[in-house]
ROTORBA-684483 format. One record per atom (N, C-alpha, C): x negated, y negated, z negated; residue number from 0; chain. Coordinates in steps of 0.02 Angstrom, whole numbers, always signed. Example, Ala and Ser with C-alpha at 12.3 -4.5 7.8 and 13.67 -1.06 7.14 Angstrom:
2
       xx       yy       zz     i   ch
     -660     +284     -390     0    A
     -615     +225     -390     0    A
     -660     +165     -390     0    A
     -642     +112     -354     1    A
     -684      +53     -357     1    A
     -645       -2     -394     1    A
//
This chain:
120
       xx       yy       zz     i   ch
     -184     +893    +2040     0    A
     -181     +949    +1993     0    A
     -205     +925    +1925     0    A
     -169     +945    +1873     1    A
     -188     +927    +1805     1    A
     -255     +961    +1787     1    A
     -297     +923    +1752     2    A
     -363     +949    +1735     2    A
     -371     +955    +1660     2    A
     -404    +1009    +1639     3    A
     -418    +1021    +1569     3    A
     -493    +1031    +1560     3    A
     -520    +1002    +1507     4    A
     -589    +1012    +1488     4    A
     -590    +1053    +1424     4    A
     -623    +1111    +1427     5    A
     -632    +1154    +1369     5    A
     -706    +1150    +1351     5    A
     -720    +1131    +1289     6    A
     -789    +1122    +1267     6    A
     -800    +1170    +1208     6    A
     -851    +1212    +1214     7    A
     -864    +1262    +1162     7    A
     -934    +1255    +1133     7    A
     -941    +1273    +1068     8    A
    -1007    +1272    +1038     8    A
    -1003    +1275     +963     8    A
    -1060    +1261     +931     9    A
    -1064    +1262     +859     9    A
    -1075    +1331     +831     9    A
    -1048    +1343     +772    10    A
    -1059    +1405     +735    10    A
    -1036    +1465     +776    10    A
    -1080    +1514     +788    11    A
    -1062    +1571     +830    11    A
    -1012    +1619     +798    11    A
    -1002    +1616     +732    12    A
     -955    +1661     +699    12    A
     -883    +1656     +723    12    A
     -864    +1598     +749    13    A
     -797    +1590     +777    13    A
     -794    +1611     +851    13    A
     -848    +1636     +878    14    A
     -852    +1659     +947    14    A
     -826    +1607     +996    14    A
     -856    +1548     +996    15    A
     -830    +1494    +1038    15    A
     -831    +1508    +1113    15    A
     -882    +1539    +1139    16    A
     -884    +1552    +1211    16    A
     -831    +1602    +1233    16    A
     -822    +1659    +1199    17    A
     -767    +1704    +1219    17    A
     -698    +1672    +1210    17    A
     -690    +1631    +1158    18    A
     -626    +1596    +1148    18    A
     -614    +1547    +1205    18    A
     -666    +1513    +1227    19    A
     -659    +1467    +1284    19    A
     -637    +1504    +1347    19    A
     -663    +1563    +1357    20    A
     -643    +1602    +1416    20    A
     -570    +1622    +1413    20    A
     -546    +1640    +1353    21    A
     -475    +1658    +1345    21    A
     -430    +1598    +1358    21    A
     -448    +1541    +1329    22    A
     -408    +1481    +1339    22    A
     -411    +1459    +1412    22    A
     -468    +1464    +1444    23    A
     -474    +1446    +1515    23    A
     -427    +1488    +1558    23    A
     -425    +1553    +1545    24    A
     -380    +1596    +1583    24    A
     -307    +1576    +1572    24    A
     -289    +1560    +1510    25    A
     -221    +1539    +1495    25    A
     -204    +1474    +1533    25    A
     -250    +1427    +1533    26    A
     -237    +1363    +1565    26    A
     -234    +1370    +1641    26    A
     -276    +1412    +1670    27    A
     -274    +1425    +1742    27    A
     -207    +1456    +1761    27    A
     -182    +1501    +1720    28    A
     -117    +1533    +1733    28    A
      -60    +1482    +1731    28    A
      -70    +1428    +1695    29    A
      -20    +1374    +1692    29    A
      -30    +1321    +1746    29    A
      -78    +1332    +1791    30    A
      -87    +1287    +1847    30    A
     -136    +1230    +1837    30    A
     -175    +1232    +1784    31    A
     -226    +1181    +1772    31    A
     -290    +1196    +1810    31    A
     -324    +1144    +1831    32    A
     -393    +1150    +1854    32    A
     -435    +1146    +1791    32    A
     -478    +1196    +1780    33    A
     -513    +1204    +1716    33    A
     -587    +1191    +1724    33    A
     -614    +1151    +1679    34    A
     -686    +1140    +1673    34    A
     -707    +1164    +1604    34    A
     -753    +1211    +1601    35    A
     -778    +1238    +1537    35    A
     -850    +1218    +1530    35    A
     -867    +1188    +1472    36    A
     -934    +1162    +1461    36    A
     -959    +1182    +1391    36    A
    -1023    +1200    +1385    37    A
    -1051    +1209    +1318    37    A
    -1062    +1141    +1286    37    A
    -1055    +1139    +1220    38    A
    -1065    +1076    +1184    38    A
    -1137    +1069    +1164    38    A
    -1165    +1011    +1179    39    A
    -1231     +993    +1155    39    A
    -1226     +925    +1123    39    A
    -1249     +919    +1061    40    A
    -1242     +855    +1027    40    A
    -1302     +809    +1039    40    A
    -1343     +826    +1088    41    A
    -1401     +784    +1104    41    A
    -1385     +738    +1163    41    A
    -1435     +726    +1205    42    A
    -1428     +678    +1259    42    A
    -1383     +703    +1315    42    A
    -1368     +767    +1316    43    A
    -1325     +795    +1369    43    A
    -1255     +807    +1344    43    A
    -1230     +764    +1301    44    A
    -1165     +773    +1271    44    A
    -1110     +768    +1323    44    A
    -1069     +820    +1328    45    A
    -1017     +823    +1379    45    A
     -966     +767    +1371    45    A
     -952     +746    +1309    46    A
     -903     +693    +1299    46    A
     -930     +626    +1323    46    A
     -995     +617    +1321    47    A
    -1025     +554    +1343    47    A
    -1033     +552    +1419    47    A
    -1045     +609    +1451    48    A
    -1060     +609    +1523    48    A
    -1000     +624    +1568    48    A
     -943     +638    +1538    49    A
     -883     +657    +1577    49    A
     -833     +599    +1578    49    A
     -800     +589    +1635    50    A
     -746     +541    +1639    50    A
     -684     +573    +1607    50    A
     -674     +560    +1544    51    A
     -619     +591    +1506    51    A
     -551     +565    +1527    51    A
     -548     +506    +1555    52    A
     -484     +476    +1573    52    A
     -449     +513    +1630    52    A
     -485     +553    +1668    53    A
     -455     +591    +1723    53    A
     -421     +655    +1701    53    A
     -429     +671    +1637    54    A
     -404     +735    +1611    54    A
     -333     +731    +1585    54    A
     -298     +787    +1588    55    A
     -233     +793    +1556    55    A
     -241     +819    +1485    55    A
     -295     +858    +1473    56    A
     -302     +892    +1409    56    A
     -376     +905    +1395    56    A
     -394     +898    +1331    57    A
     -461     +916    +1306    57    A
     -451     +968    +1252    57    A
     -488    +1023    +1256    58    A
     -484    +1077    +1206    58    A
     -554    +1089    +1177    58    A
     -569    +1059    +1119    59    A
     -633    +1074    +1087    59    A
     -629    +1140    +1050    59    A
     -678    +1183    +1061    60    A
     -684    +1246    +1024    60    A
     -754    +1244     +995    60    A
     -763    +1203     +944    61    A
     -828    +1187     +915    61    A
     -821    +1190     +839    61    A
     -868    +1222     +806    62    A
     -865    +1227     +734    62    A
     -931    +1202     +704    62    A
     -927    +1161     +652    63    A
     -984    +1139     +612    63    A
    -1039    +1108     +655    63    A
    -1023    +1060     +694    64    A
    -1072    +1026     +735    64    A
    -1072     +953     +717    64    A
    -1107     +913     +755    65    A
    -1107     +841     +744    65    A
    -1092     +806     +810    65    A
    -1072     +743     +805    66    A
    -1054     +705     +865    66    A
    -1080     +634     +856    66    A
    -1105     +606     +910    67    A
    -1132     +538     +907    67    A
    -1074     +488     +903    67    A
    -1089     +427     +880    68    A
    -1038     +375     +877    68    A
    -1012     +359     +947    68    A
    -1056     +359     +997    69    A
    -1034     +344    +1065    69    A
     -987     +398    +1091    69    A
    -1003     +461    +1078    70    A
     -962     +517    +1102    70    A
     -894     +517    +1068    70    A
     -892     +508    +1002    71    A
     -827     +509     +967    71    A
     -785     +448     +987    71    A
     -817     +392    +1000    72    A
     -779     +333    +1023    72    A
     -747     +346    +1091    72    A
     -784     +378    +1135    73    A
     -757     +394    +1202    73    A
     -701     +446    +1197    73    A
     -711     +497    +1155    74    A
     -661     +549    +1147    74    A
     -598     +522    +1114    74    A
     -604     +486    +1060    75    A
     -545     +460    +1026    75    A
     -510     +407    +1070    75    A
     -548     +370    +1108    76    A
     -519     +321    +1154    76    A
     -478     +355    +1208    76    A
     -503     +411    +1235    77    A
     -466     +447    +1286    77    A
     -400     +474    +1258    77    A
     -402     +501    +1198    78    A
     -341     +527    +1167    78    A
     -293     +470    +1152    78    A
     -319     +415    +1128    79    A
     -276     +356    +1114    79    A
     -243     +331    +1178    79    A
     -277     +338    +1235    80    A
     -250     +316    +1299    80    A
     -204     +367    +1332    80    A
     -193     +425    +1299    81    A
     -144     +472    +1325    81    A
     -170     +540    +1346    81    A
     -235     +552    +1344    82    A
     -260     +619    +1360    82    A
     -241     +665    +1303    82    A
     -215     +725    +1320    83    A
     -195     +772    +1269    83    A
     -254     +804    +1233    83    A
     -241     +827    +1172    84    A
     -292     +861    +1132    84    A
     -260     +923    +1103    84    A
     -294     +980    +1110    85    A
     -268    +1043    +1083    85    A
     -325    +1083    +1054    85    A
     -309    +1126    +1007    86    A
     -360    +1168     +978    86    A
     -329    +1215     +927    86    A
     -373    +1254     +895    87    A
     -349    +1301     +846    87    A
     -403    +1315     +794    87    A
     -381    +1329     +733    88    A
     -423    +1349     +677    88    A
     -482    +1301     +669    88    A
     -540    +1327     +654    89    A
     -599    +1285     +642    89    A
     -626    +1254     +706    89    A
     -605    +1278     +764    90    A
     -630    +1252     +827    90    A
     -606    +1181     +841    90    A
     -555    +1159     +807    91    A
     -531    +1090     +815    91    A
     -546    +1049     +752    91    A
     -522    +1070     +696    92    A
     -526    +1028     +635    92    A
     -589    +1039     +594    92    A
     -633    +1084     +614    93    A
     -698    +1091     +580    93    A
     -754    +1077     +630    93    A
     -738    +1042     +683    94    A
     -788    +1029     +735    94    A
     -842     +981     +710    94    A
     -821     +925     +683    95    A
     -868     +872     +667    95    A
     -854     +846     +596    95    A
     -881     +880     +547    96    A
     -868     +863     +476    96    A
     -892     +794     +458    96    A
     -942     +769     +492    97    A
     -971     +704     +474    97    A
     -939     +645     +509    97    A
     -885     +657     +547    98    A
     -854     +602     +585    98    A
     -783     +587     +560    98    A
     -777     +534     +522    99    A
     -712     +513     +497    99    A
     -666     +495     +555    99    A
     -692     +463     +607   100    A
     -650     +445     +665   100    A
     -620     +507     +697   100    A
     -659     +560     +703   101    A
     -633     +622     +732   101    A
     -580     +652     +686   101    A
     -592     +651     +621   102    A
     -543     +678     +574   102    A
     -477     +640     +576   102    A
     -481     +574     +581   103    A
     -419     +534     +588   103    A
     -382     +553     +652   103    A
     -419     +564     +706   104    A
     -387     +582     +770   104    A
     -351     +649     +765   104    A
     -383     +698     +733   105    A
     -351     +764     +728   105    A
     -298     +767     +674   105    A
     -301     +721     +627   106    A
     -252     +720     +573   106    A
     -271     +761     +513   106    A
     -333     +786     +512   107    A
     -354     +825     +454   107    A
     -424     +850     +460   107    A
     -444     +889     +411   108    A
     -509     +921     +411   108    A
     -500     +990     +382   108    A
     -531    +1039     +413   109    A
     -529    +1107     +387   109    A
     -570    +1110     +324   109    A
     -544    +1143     +272   110    A
     -579    +1146     +208   110    A
     -599    +1218     +191   110    A
     -552    +1264     +190   111    A
     -567    +1334     +172   111    A
     -508    +1378     +191   111    A
     -521    +1443     +197   112    A
     -466    +1491     +204   112    A
     -429    +1495     +137   112    A
     -364    +1507     +138   113    A
     -328    +1517      +75   113    A
     -361    +1575      +36   113    A
     -377    +1563      -26   114    A
     -412    +1615      -64   114    A
     -486    +1617      -47   114    A
     -509    +1572       -5   115    A
     -577    +1562      +18   115    A
     -601    +1613      +68   115    A
     -607    +1677      +52   116    A
     -633    +1726      +99   116    A
     -581    +1780     +109   116    A
     -568    +1796     +172   117    A
     -518    +1848     +188   117    A
     -552    +1901     +231   117    A
     -549    +1963     +210   118    A
     -576    +2018     +250   118    A
     -521    +2043     +297   118    A
     -538    +2049     +361   119    A
     -490    +2075     +410   119    A
     -513    +2143     +434   119    A
//
């Protein structure tokens, strides 16, 4: 069975935990075995302690956090070796502002909403 890792954390304004639950339900409906983990940028970093090579897909839902050099090397290496990467809005491209390696992997960096602030 294909496996997906959904990792949530960072700025609470993007509601990462509820978003992770929505994405998990979508992935389960598509037949994936789903692992959902909170993100911790300390010694219990999920990217460092998980065998990423066994995964079909990694979905970070993390905003404005930091990542260690070891964790980003393992994550970018897994993607380079063929593990899929998916995400949306700031949960993907605003995850790790201080990591150039992560930004190269995602192909960009989130900067601002058009017009800067949008009221919904």
